[in-house]
C-alpha atoms as one frame of an Amber mdcrd trajectory, in Angstrom:
protein
-190.103-173.108 162.128-190.052-176.351 160.025-186.845-178.033 159.077-187.834
-177.796 155.335-188.063-173.816 155.646-184.717-173.929 157.480-182.962-175.882
 154.748-184.587-173.718 151.903-183.089-170.593 153.644-179.760-172.239 153.913
-179.969-173.130 150.345-180.998-169.764 149.308-178.257-167.939 151.501-175.591
-170.199 149.835-176.773-169.086 146.239-176.909-165.475 147.442-173.428-165.469
 148.660-170.885-163.522 146.737-169.180-160.064 146.237-172.708-158.235 146.470
-172.563-154.850 148.153-173.523-155.147 151.888-176.965-154.014 152.501-178.101
-152.424 155.886-181.040-152.490 158.259-182.489-149.104 157.039-182.834-150.761
 153.490-184.707-153.644 155.170-187.140-151.418 157.133-187.797-149.454 153.807
-188.442-152.745 151.981-190.953-153.798 154.896-192.555-150.262 154.757-193.219
-150.531 151.092-194.644-154.183 151.324-191.801-155.276 149.050-191.683-158.922
 150.248-189.403-159.976 147.433-186.817-157.089 148.384-187.145-158.158 152.244
-186.116-161.798 151.240-183.303-160.593 149.200-181.952-158.364 151.859-182.191
-161.143 154.424-180.456-163.490 152.148-177.634-160.910 151.870-177.302-161.177
 155.601-179.240-158.302 156.902-180.279-158.899 160.541-183.931-158.551 160.866
-183.758-158.294 164.701-181.553-154.964 164.201-182.937-151.384 164.581-182.697
-148.758 161.891-181.580-145.178 162.220-185.001-144.597 163.827-184.918-147.131
 166.156-187.350-149.447 164.179-187.286-153.297 163.615-188.399-154.360 160.264
-191.185-156.694 161.830-192.626-153.544 163.687-192.706-151.571 160.512-194.330
-154.241 158.514-197.150-154.611 160.988-197.536-150.847 161.709-197.836-150.359
 157.857-199.957-153.337 157.471-197.467-154.801 154.840-198.585-158.568 154.460
-195.961-159.283 152.002-193.196-157.996 153.960-194.653-159.585 157.095-194.891
-163.077 155.556-191.028-162.676 154.321-189.816-161.766 157.880-191.822-164.577
 159.388-190.274-167.070 157.031-186.908-166.124 158.308-185.725-168.735 160.958
-183.938-166.434 163.151-186.507-163.917 163.658-186.962-162.577 167.360-190.587
-162.897 167.379-191.069-161.062 170.815-188.682-158.348 170.212-190.087-155.115
 171.975-189.812-151.678 170.638-188.539-148.639 172.782-191.726-148.422 174.779
-192.264-151.937 175.236-194.594-152.943 172.425-194.313-156.435 170.995-195.155
-157.397 167.418-198.197-159.286 169.026-199.343-156.230 170.791-199.057-153.975
 167.517-201.049-156.749 165.411-203.850-156.756 168.162-204.009-152.983 168.026
-204.566-153.150 164.418-207.144-155.621 164.580-205.474-158.285 162.622-206.587
-161.506 164.104-204.856-163.742 161.399-201.510-161.951 162.025-201.974-162.404
 165.798-202.726-166.282 165.320-199.647-166.549 163.136-197.423-164.705 165.504
-198.746-166.826 168.476-198.199-169.918 166.401-194.442-168.816 165.993-193.967
-168.472 169.714-195.054-165.020 170.468-196.208-164.628 174.240-199.829-164.204
 174.651-199.389-162.372 178.071-196.685-160.331 179.471-196.130-157.911 182.663
-197.345-154.277 182.057-199.221-153.440 179.234-200.448-156.757 177.416-201.482
-157.739 174.016-205.170-157.853 175.332-204.987-154.129 176.586-203.919-153.460
 172.802-206.775-155.425 171.364-209.134-153.627 173.405-207.935-150.211 172.264
-208.483-150.901 168.405-211.143-152.501 166.242-210.564-155.896 168.011-212.234
-158.215 165.318-212.452-160.974 167.719-208.920-160.752 169.000-209.918-160.116
 172.736-211.779-163.214 172.853-209.243-165.228 171.169-206.478-164.002 173.465
-208.599-164.723 176.525-209.456-168.301 175.185-205.752-168.768 174.921-204.899
-167.931 178.430-204.504-163.967 178.465-205.262-162.447 182.045-208.692-160.763
 181.514-207.980-158.218 184.363-204.395-157.703 183.487-203.098-154.529 185.074
-200.884-152.057 183.320-198.252-149.952 185.088-200.764-147.527 186.148-203.526
-150.223 186.917-205.533-149.969 183.872-207.486-153.017 182.836-208.448-154.216
 179.218-212.037-153.513 180.139-211.183-149.872 180.732-209.569-149.587 177.382
-212.478-151.298 175.838-214.831-148.995 177.522-213.156-145.759 176.126-211.498
-146.926 172.799-212.770-150.268 171.739-215.928-151.258 169.698-219.148-150.795
 171.897-219.996-154.420 172.242-216.501-155.256 173.276-216.912-154.058 176.908
-220.215-155.950 176.996-218.331-159.142 175.750-215.512-158.848 178.413-218.123
-158.447 181.025-219.800-161.938 179.908-216.113-163.352 180.051-215.695-162.324
 183.531-213.989-159.018 183.568-214.369-157.074 186.867-215.841-153.644 186.445
-215.114-152.742 190.146-211.399-152.642 189.550-209.827-148.981 189.683-206.640
-147.678 188.246-204.021-145.418 190.122-206.155-142.596 189.678-209.236-144.384
 191.175-210.966-144.538 187.892-213.181-147.546 186.981-214.197-148.763 183.486
-217.525-146.746 184.059-215.355-143.763 184.398-213.565-144.496 181.186-216.935
-144.645 179.303-218.011-141.553 180.674-214.929-139.801 179.686-215.620-140.928
 176.079-219.252-139.666 176.385-220.435-143.453 175.934-223.569-142.759 178.098
-225.287-146.159 177.435-222.042-148.040 178.087-221.480-145.893 181.093-224.710
-146.830 182.678-224.240-150.539 182.019-220.584-150.430 183.534-221.963-148.413
 186.499-224.733-150.723 187.247-222.454-153.710 187.008-219.820-151.893 189.288
-222.623-151.382 191.857-223.568-154.871 191.738-220.128-155.768 192.597-219.300
-157.631 189.309
């Protein structure tokens, strides 16, 4: 966050100080849900902590990304004290959620703000391979994401792409070096994931690459 933005926030907060009614985190998540960036900024200036959780256990940043609310997201990202890597109750970070949505620009913005590209367990790359992708997987890998990252049950991004991602994403991961021979805790390979999704052509390709050893 630049010093100019930090100073502008300090000035705005001083102007907003006064006997105004205290707002709460639920109001902030509601504003985020409604894509009301102006209201989000107003509530932040009143002192609502964007790193808190509402009555449903959600953070405003999580809500803005899930609901694809760009105005709310930008207002939150402009706040100097935002915890960019705060995970929800199931371990999902904002970057993971943006990756799942296929929002490449948001992924880049979050990363520029310091969001971690990689993490233990399920990763942003796993999530990118489970959604529309839109170039996110390749971008994450170029930035250092582990292409064969293992989830807690041994699932790899290639396995997720084989079952849930765009058809050509699995092929792209193979070209980038993903290992089709890896198995999860159930003994399943990426080819098995493709078969479960009835992606016959992709299943044949992955099975062939698996048998070739890479």
